[in-house]
C-alpha positions in Angstrom: -21.9 91.5 164.0 -20.1 88.9 161.8 -22.9 89.1 159.3 -22.6 92.8 159.0 -18.9 92.6 158.4 -19.5 90.0 155.7 -22.1 92.2 154.1 -19.6 95.1 153.7 -17.3 92.7 151.8 -20.1 91.4 149.7 -20.3 91.6 145.8 -22.4 94.8 146.2 -19.1 96.8 146.2 -18.3 99.0 143.1 -17.4 97.2 139.9 -13.7 96.6 139.2 -13.4 99.6 136.8 -14.9 102.0 139.2 -12.7 100.7 142.0 -9.6 101.2 139.8 -10.6 104.8 139.0 -11.3 105.5 142.7 -7.9 104.1 143.6 -6.3 106.3 140.9 -8.0 109.4 142.3 -6.9 108.6 145.8 -3.3 108.0 144.7 -3.2 111.3 142.8 -4.6 113.2 145.8 -2.0 111.6 148.1 0.8 112.4 145.6 -0.2 116.1 145.3 -0.8 116.4 149.1 2.6 115.0 149.9 4.3 117.0 147.2 2.8 120.3 148.4 3.7 119.5 152.0 7.2 118.6 151.0 7.5 121.8 148.8 6.1 123.9 151.6 8.5 122.6 154.2 11.6 122.0 152.1 13.2 120.3 155.1 16.1 118.1 154.4 16.0 114.5 155.6 19.0 115.2 157.8 21.5 118.0 158.5 24.2 115.4 159.2 26.0 115.6 155.9 26.1 119.4 156.0 27.4 119.4 159.6 30.1 116.9 158.7 31.0 119.0 155.7 31.5 122.3 157.5 32.5 121.2 161.0 36.3 121.1 160.4 36.3 124.9 159.6 34.3 126.0 162.7 36.5 126.8 165.8 36.1 127.5 169.5 37.7 130.7 170.6 39.1 131.2 174.2 40.4 134.6 175.3 42.3 135.5 178.4 42.7 139.0 179.9 45.2 139.8 182.6 43.6 142.0 185.3 45.8 143.8 187.8 44.8 143.3 191.4 45.2 145.7 194.3 48.2 144.4 196.2 47.8 147.0 199.0 44.9 145.0 200.5 46.1 143.0 203.5 44.3 140.4 205.6 42.8 141.6 208.8 45.3 140.0 211.3 45.9 141.6 214.7 49.3 142.9 215.2 51.5 140.5 217.2 49.2 137.6 216.3 51.1 134.2 215.6 49.4 134.2 212.1 50.9 137.6 211.2 54.2 136.2 209.8 52.4 133.4 208.1 50.2 135.7 206.0 53.2 138.0 205.3 55.2 135.1 203.9 52.2 133.9 201.9 51.7 137.3 200.2 55.4 137.7 199.5 55.4 134.5 197.3 55.6 135.3 193.6 55.8 139.1 194.2 59.5 139.5 193.5 62.9 137.9 194.1 63.8 136.0 197.2 65.0 139.2 198.8 61.7 140.9 198.3 63.1 143.3 195.7 61.4 144.3 192.5 58.0 143.2 193.5 55.8 142.2 190.5 52.2 143.2 190.3 49.7 140.5 191.1 47.2 139.6 188.4 44.3 137.3 187.8 43.1 135.9 184.5 39.6 136.5 183.1 38.5 134.1 180.4 35.7 134.2 177.8 34.4 131.8 175.2 33.1 132.3 171.7 33.1 130.9 168.2 34.5 131.6 164.8 35.2 130.0 161.4 38.2 129.7 159.0 37.9 131.5 155.7 41.2 130.6 154.1 43.6 127.7 154.1 46.4 130.0 155.3 44.6 130.6 158.6 42.4 133.7 158.5 39.5 133.4 161.0 36.4 135.5 161.3 34.6 136.1 164.6 32.8 138.9 166.5 34.8 141.9 167.7 33.1 141.6 171.1 34.5 138.1 171.5 38.1 139.2 171.4 37.9 142.8 172.4 40.5 143.7 175.1 42.0 140.2 175.1 45.6 139.7 175.9 45.7 136.1 174.6 43.5 134.4 172.0 43.5 130.6 171.5 41.8 128.7 168.7 40.6 125.2 169.2 39.7 123.1 166.1 36.9 120.6 166.1 37.8 117.0 165.7 41.5 116.8 166.5 41.2 119.5 169.2 44.3 121.2 167.8 44.9 124.5 169.6 46.7 127.5 168.1 47.5 131.0 169.2 45.9 133.7 167.2 46.8 137.3 166.5 44.3 140.1 165.6 44.6 141.3 162.0 41.9 144.0 162.4 38.5 144.8 163.9 35.4 146.7 162.9 33.2 147.7 165.9 30.6 149.1 163.5 29.7 145.7 162.3 31.1 143.8 165.3 33.5 141.8 163.1 37.1 140.8 163.8 39.6 139.1 161.6 42.2 136.8 163.3 45.2 134.9 161.9 46.8 131.6 163.0 50.0 129.8 161.8 49.6 126.1 161.0 51.9 123.5 159.6 49.4 122.5 157.0 46.6 124.0 155.0 43.5 124.4 157.1 39.9 123.4 156.1 37.8 126.5 155.4 34.4 127.7 154.3 33.3 130.3 151.8 30.9 133.2 152.0 27.6 132.9 150.2 25.3 135.5 148.8 23.1 136.7 151.7 20.9 138.8 149.4 19.4 135.7 147.8 18.2 134.3 151.1 14.4 134.5 151.6 12.3 134.4 154.6 11.5 130.7 155.2 14.8 129.3 153.9 16.5 126.7 156.0 19.7 127.6 157.8 22.1 125.9 160.2 24.0 127.6 163.0 27.2 126.2 164.3 29.3 127.2 167.3 30.2 126.8 170.9 27.1 127.7 173.0 27.6 128.2 176.7 31.1 126.8 176.4 29.8 123.3 175.7 31.9 122.8 172.5 30.9 122.1 168.9 27.1 122.3 168.5 24.7 122.5 165.6 21.2 124.0 165.5 18.8 124.4 162.6 15.9 126.8 161.8 14.7 129.1 159.1 15.3 132.7 158.1 12.7 134.6 160.1 13.3 138.1 158.8 15.7 140.1 156.6 17.3 143.5 156.9 16.9 143.8 160.7 18.6 146.9 162.4 19.8 146.9 166.0 22.1 149.7 166.9 24.8 150.0 164.2 25.0 152.4 161.2 25.7 149.5 158.8 23.4 146.9 160.4 21.9 144.3 158.0 21.0 141.4 160.2 19.4 138.1 159.2 16.9 137.0 161.9 16.7 133.3 162.5 14.9 130.9 164.9 17.8 128.5 164.9 18.9 128.2 168.6 21.7 130.7 169.3 23.0 131.2 172.8 25.9 132.8 174.6 29.1 131.4 173.1 27.6 131.2 169.6 28.9 134.7 169.0 31.1 134.8 166.0 30.0 131.5 164.7 28.7 130.9 161.1 25.1 130.7 159.9 25.1 128.3 156.8 22.7 127.9 153.9 22.0 124.4 152.7 25.0 124.6 150.3 27.5 124.9 153.2 28.1 128.6 152.5 28.3 131.2 155.2 25.4 133.7 154.8 25.7 135.2 158.3 27.8 135.7 161.4 25.9 134.9 164.6 26.1 138.1 166.7 23.2 138.7 169.1 20.0 137.3 170.6 16.8 138.9 171.8 15.9 137.4 175.1 14.5 138.5 178.5 16.3 135.6 180.2 19.6 135.5 178.3 18.8 132.2 176.7 17.6 131.4 173.2 13.9 132.1 172.7 14.2 131.7 168.9 15.1 135.3 168.0 18.7 135.4 166.9 20.6 137.8 164.7 23.4 137.1 162.2 25.2 139.9 160.4 24.6 139.3 156.6 27.6 137.8 154.8 27.5 140.5 152.0 28.4 143.0 154.7 30.9 140.8 156.5 32.8 139.8 153.4 33.5 143.4 152.4 34.7 144.1 156.0 36.9 141.0 155.9 38.5 142.0 152.6 39.4 145.5 153.9 40.7 144.1 157.2 42.9 141.6 155.4 44.3 144.3 153.0 44.6 147.3 155.3 44.1 146.0 158.9 41.2 148.5 159.2 38.1 149.5 157.4 38.1 152.3 154.8 34.6 153.5 154.1 33.6 156.3 151.8 32.5 159.6 153.3 30.2 162.1 151.4 30.2 164.7 154.1 26.5 165.4 154.7 24.0 164.8 157.5 20.8 163.4 156.2 17.2 162.7 157.2 14.5 160.4 155.7 11.8 162.2 153.8 8.6 161.5 155.7 5.1 161.9 154.2 4.6 165.0 156.3 7.9 166.5 155.1 7.0 165.6 151.4 3.6 167.4 151.9 5.3 170.4 153.5 7.7 171.1 150.6 5.4 169.8 147.8 7.1 166.6 146.9 5.3 163.8 145.1 7.4 161.0 146.7 9.3 160.2 149.9 12.2 158.7 147.9 15.6 160.2 148.6 17.6 161.5 151.6 17.2 165.2 152.7 20.4 167.0 153.5 20.1 168.7 156.9 23.7 169.9 157.2 26.8 170.2 155.0 30.0 170.5 157.1 33.4 171.2 155.5 34.1 168.2 153.3 33.6 166.6 149.9 29.9 167.5 149.4 30.4 171.1 150.4 33.4 171.4 148.1 31.2 170.0 145.2 28.4 172.5 145.8 25.8 170.4 147.6 23.7 172.4 150.0 21.5 171.8 153.0 17.8 171.2 152.0 19.0 169.4 148.9 17.4 166.0 148.5 19.8 163.3 147.2 17.9 161.1 144.8 20.7 159.2 143.1 24.2 158.2 144.1 26.7 157.0 141.5 23.9 155.6 139.2 21.7 154.1 141.9 18.4 155.6 142.9 18.2 156.4 146.6 15.1 155.3 148.5 16.1 156.4 152.0 19.0 157.4 154.3 19.9 153.8 155.2 20.4 152.9 151.6 22.5 156.0 150.9 24.7 155.4 154.0 25.5 151.8 152.7 26.1 153.0 149.1 28.5 155.7 150.3 30.2 153.4 152.7 30.8 150.7 150.0 32.3 153.2 147.6 36.1 153.4 147.4 37.8 156.2 149.3 39.2 158.7 146.8 36.8 157.8 144.0 34.8 160.4 142.2 31.0 159.8 142.1 28.0 161.5 140.6 25.4 162.7 143.0 22.0 163.8 141.8 20.0 166.1 144.0 16.6 167.7 143.9 16.8 171.5 144.6 13.8 173.8 144.3 12.0 171.3 142.2 14.8 170.8 139.7 17.5 168.1 139.5 21.2 169.0 139.7 24.2 166.7 139.3 27.5 167.1 141.2 30.8 165.2 141.0 32.1 164.5 144.5 35.4 163.0 145.4 34.8 160.9 148.5 37.0 161.1 151.7 37.4 158.4 154.3 34.6 158.2 156.9 36.9 156.9 159.7 39.2 159.9 159.4 36.3 162.4 159.4 34.8 160.9 162.5 38.1 160.9 164.3 38.4 164.7 163.5 35.0 165.5 164.9 34.9 167.0 168.4 32.2 165.9 170.9 29.4 168.4 171.1 29.0 170.4 174.3 26.2 169.2 176.6 23.0 171.1 176.6 20.8 172.2 179.5 17.2 173.0 179.3 16.9 176.8 179.2 15.1 178.8 181.8 14.8 182.0 179.8 11.5 183.8 180.0 9.1 182.9 177.2 8.3 185.5 174.5 5.6 183.8 172.4 3.7 180.6 172.2 3.2 179.0 168.7 2.0 175.6 167.7 2.2 174.2 171.2 5.7 175.5 171.8 6.9 178.4 174.0 9.6 180.2 171.9 12.3 182.6 172.9 14.7 184.6 170.7 18.4 183.7 171.0 20.4 185.5 173.6 24.0 185.3 175.0 22.5 183.8 178.2 20.7 181.1 176.2 23.8 180.4 174.2 25.7 179.9 177.4 23.0 177.6 179.0 22.8 175.5 175.8 26.5 175.3 175.3 26.2 176.9 171.8 28.8 178.8 169.8 28.9 182.5 170.1 27.5 182.9 166.6 24.7 180.4 167.0 21.4 181.6 165.6 17.7 180.6 165.6 14.9 180.6 168.1 14.9 178.4 171.2 12.1 176.2 172.4 11.8 176.7 176.1 8.7 174.7 176.7 6.5 172.2 174.8 2.9 171.4 175.6 2.7 167.6 176.2 -0.7 167.5 174.5 0.5 169.2 171.4 1.6 167.8 168.0 5.0 169.3 168.6 5.6 167.1 171.6 4.3 164.1 169.7 6.8 164.8 166.9 9.6 164.7 169.5 10.3 168.5 170.0 11.6 169.3 173.4 12.7 172.2 175.6 16.3 173.2 174.6 15.8 172.5 170.9 16.8 175.3 168.5 14.8 176.0 165.4 17.2 177.2 162.7 14.8 177.1 159.7 11.1 177.2 159.2 9.6 176.6 155.7 13.2 176.2 154.4 14.1 179.7 155.4 16.4 180.9 158.2 14.6 182.3 161.3 16.3 184.3 164.0 13.3 186.1 165.5 9.8 185.1 166.6 8.5 187.4 163.8 10.5 185.4 161.2 8.9 182.2 162.5 5.3 183.6 162.5 5.8 184.9 158.9 6.9 181.5 157.7 3.9 179.8 159.4 1.5 182.3 157.8 3.2 181.9 154.4 2.8 178.1 154.7 -0.9 178.5 155.5 -1.4 181.0 152.6 0.2 178.4 150.3 -2.5 175.9 151.2 -0.1 173.5 153.0 -1.1 171.6 156.2 2.4 171.4 157.7 5.6 173.4 157.9 9.1 171.9 157.7 11.4 172.8 160.6 15.2 172.3 160.8 15.8 171.7 164.5 19.2 171.3 166.2 19.7 169.3 169.4 23.1 168.5 171.0 24.7 169.8 167.8 22.8 167.4 165.5 20.3 168.7 163.0 17.1 167.0 162.0 14.0 167.8 160.0 10.5 167.9 161.6 7.3 168.4 159.6 4.9 170.0 162.1 1.1 170.5 161.4 -0.1 174.1 161.4 -3.9 173.6 161.5 -5.7 175.6 164.1 
């Protein structure tokens, strides 16, 4: 064995020049391999400097709510028992003066914990609305010196789950600034800071897992991250590597209630606009165009002969700015104030960001031609407050008159209007039954829906509907566009007519 080892180290090895070249090739390979790995990961050596930089501006939030208790409930003590007077004296303590007059209601305190962050040296603090909603007292604890201050609510926005608080301090407070969430890319490193599970200041790191996530809100624009976020992290900041806030930690997706690496932070470019309005007005003031809209699906585009699905189709125009300007239902909004519209979500955000009272140009596609309207926007919050809740609907039991495209249809009657909770002047044809094996059922049509239009024409009788279906077939189209109303809300459905 010794001889074999010696032979490997014998003069039969490559010449010096060859060995040098081989060493160079290996070194270059190692350099590039290490460089590519480092570039792919982009992981900092440590998050310690970043955590130390931002930690003074991150706060713990404790809220207290006073809950009245039922004072009529008495212990079950037999009358005449020697304990009867004892329990009476115990219950009387703290419920009034010594004479038992003016009894005060008994209360208990309910506490909750969350996170937040300071955004100005004069004491403005951002958190989630659900952290402080309904609270009677809000206390802010600062990391490091554990200074505690009482906070007041400046304003809230339930639509984005953002709240703005204010504290008074004897000295300027450390704060952090918002960054540009739009430049964040999937795979970028981020750091979440907060108060998970009430354990106090805590840091977790991960990457941006996805962008533009929607949960339930109209203005949702969530950054998804795998940085550990748990209960108590709500309202805390999500930082980029420059120490800028690019998201507000709001929710997690988890079957167990604990972090499984799917957390959501509201994007800073949404939050910063809300904070500016809350600071200035104490409320949000979003633009309102005054239309109900639907996305243009491929089926809808084919049904009305469009070359693209870009834009937002107007399904209804109630009294308001758009109606005053001349916009009509069935118009397709393709440009808003100089920005091309891709879908309804983009249009909602464009309108919401526009100043209330401003006049904007809206370009629509109508009957194959573009038209431009000048619209003066109202305030969305005022419009929503003025809307009345729609009357509940019940599935009709009227006798069927005709079956078309997998649907049993009935012409409108006073009896159906009453059963559906519709206005006396409501028109259209009523779907009384839908075959579960039909395309209509697959498209979401259900008993109780009212078809107001077919092929972009009003229908009030079964004959009207049949005529529009036939006209669509004669025109060589494979689907017909229906305007359907349910619970007072209109929507478009492109329904296949083959067969």
